[in-house]
N, C-alpha and C positions, 0 to 999 in steps of 0.2 A: 386467509386474509392477507394481502400483501403487506410487508413491512413498510412502516413510515419512513420517509426520506427527508428530514427536516435539517440534515446537517450541512453537508458541502455546499448545498445550493444557497444557503442563507449567508454564507461568509465570503467576503470579497477577497479571496487569496488564491494564488495559483497553485498553492499546495493543499492536500487534504490534511484537515487538522490531526495532529499527532497526539494521542492520548496515552498516558501511562496508568495501568491499572495495578494497584498494589493490594493484594489479598492473598492470605494463606489458604483459602478454600480452592482447590483446584477446579471444582465444578463450576464456582462462581467466575474464576478467571477465564476458563474456556467459554462459558455462556457470554461473557461480556465481550471477549474478543470476537467471537462469531457475530453477536448482535450489532456491536458497534462497526465492525468491518462491513456488514451488509448495509449499513446505513451511511456509508462514506467516509469513515474515519479510518486513519492508520492507527493501529493499536499495538502497544508494547506491554507486556505483563511482567509483574514481578511477584514472587512468593513471600517476600519479606522486606524489611526496611533495608537491610544491607544490600540486597539485590537491587532495590529501587535506587539507592545512592549510586551504584556502578551505573546505572542507565542514565541518571541525570548528569553524571560526570561526562558521559560520552555524546548525549543527544539533547536537543532542545525540544520541550513539549509544549502544547498549547493548553493542556489541561491534565490534572491528575485526579484519579478516583482512588481514595485511600480508605481502606478499612481501619476502623479503630482497634478492634480486638486481634492482634497477631501475636504469635510467641516472640520471645525476645523483646526487641524494641517496638512499642506500640505505634499506632498510627498518630496519635496526638504528639508523641515525641518527635516522630519523623517530620510531622508539619511543623513543629517549633524550629527545628534545625533548618528546614527549607525556607521558611520565612526570615531567617537571618540574612539570606542572600538572594532571594528570589520572591517576586510577586505573581508567580504562575498560578492561575485559578485552580482552586482545589475544592473537589466535591467530596464529602465525607460520608462513609457507610458506617452507620451505628446500629446497635442491637435495639430492637423494639423496646420502647419504654425507658431507654437510658438518657434522660434528659441532661444529666450532668455531663455526659460526653459531648452532647450538642452544644451545650453552653460553653464548655471548655474550647471546642473546636471554633466556635465563632469568636470567641476572645482571642485565639490565636491567629484569626484572619482567614478562616475557611470561608468560601464563597457560598456554599449551600450544603446540605446534608439530607440524606435519605435513610430511613429505618429499614432493616432487613426483617422480613423478606420484602422485596420491592418489585414492582412492575417494570421490566425491562424498557417498554415504550416511554413510560414516564421518566426513566433515567435519561433517555436519549433526548426527550424534549427539555429537561432541565440542563443537560449539557449544552444543547444549542442555545438556550437562553443565556447561559453564563458566558459562552463565547461571544454572542452579540453584545453584551455589556462590557467585555474586556477591552482595555485601551488598545488602540490600533499599535501595531508593530512597526518601527521605523525600518527595519530590515527584515528580509526574508528569514524564516526560521532556519536554524542550523540542523540539517538533516544529513549530515555526512559522517560516516564511520570511517575511521583510519586503522589500517593493519599493515605494518611493514612499509613496502612500496606502494601499497594500494590505497586507493580513496574510492569509497562507495557512496553515491547519492541516493538516499532511500527514495526521495520523491520521484526522481526521474529514472531510478533503477538503472543507474550508469556506473560502470566500473571503469577506473582509470589506474594504470599501473606505471610508474615512472613518467607520468605525463602523457601516457599514450592510451587511448580508449581500447578496452579489451573486448573483443566480440564474444558474446556468450550466446549458446543455443537456447531455444525456448525453455527447455528443461533446467539447464544450468541457471538461467535468470530467475526462474521461480524459486528454485532451491536456494539461491544466495538471498532472494528477498525475504524468504521465511526465516532463514537463519539470522539475517541482518536484523529483523524486527525483534528477534529474541537473543540478540547478542549477549554473550556472557551466560546463557541459560542452555542446558542440554535440551535438544529437541529430539523426541522419539522418532525412530526411523519410520515407523508406520504412519506417523503424522506427516512426515515429509512426502511419503509415498501418496498419501491422499490428497495433500495440498498441491503436488507438482503437476505439471500438464503431462499429457501422453500416457506412456506406460507407467502405471502406478506400482509395478511389482518392486518390492523392497529391494531385491538384488539389483535391479536396474538403478535404483538410488545409489547404491554403493559404486557403481560404474561411473555415474555422473559426478559423485563426489570425487572420485580419483581424478577425472578430467578437470573439474573445477579447481582442484588443489594445484594442478600444473599451471594454472592461470593466476593463482594467488600467491603461492608459496616460493621461496627461493630454493627449497629442497623439498619437493612433495613427497619423498620417502620418509621425511622427519618433519611432519607438518607442525608449524608453531601456532598458526591462527585457526585453521579449519581442523579442528582435533576430534577424534573419535572418543566417545564416551562409552566404554565397555558396559555392555548389558543394555544401553539405552539408545544411542544413535550418534548424533554429531552435535557439535557447538562451535560457534564462531567467536573467537576471542578478538578483542580489539586493543589498540594502544591507548593509554590514558589521554 
């Protein structure tokens, strides 16, 4: 059965809605990234509250999907902090039967909640409904990452360095897109290989990363922003 497509077509915006998924369960994060991506959304994922805060400091999101039960700072505490400075819509994921979490979340200003386990299609429909009800933005969402002399527009997938547009090959552009969507988080080399266009050989990814570094870094031999994560893959660091 084909996936439902209720998202981007329902929203009068030139940008795909950008969603931040915050959940310590790797399986759920990957499921939501794929399913929401297939339904027209741009998705960034965080494994805990600290990582979520780093993403929130660098990017503007249209909606957050936040799990209540996480190690360290839980989803309720994260939501409480976010609500002191932002009215971004939040959909909270709670454990089945935990009515206290749902009540606390609603008191903190959560827009909706779903109990785990949930049906991904229902989640997509709920997200579309929340976004339709959200107040219109006066300005276009901030979807620009900054690192050194470079600026990267996630929506247009455009890289500018010192005011000059940088030409990227198809493979380099796709790698930078994946790394930018996961800025501050290590991305496994095999996942980059699967997500990139053309040759998906992991060694080819290494070569493309080397070329990409020359376009991003002041000194590609000592990269500051496009870093190697030993035993994992690569990570894109951004400026605050």
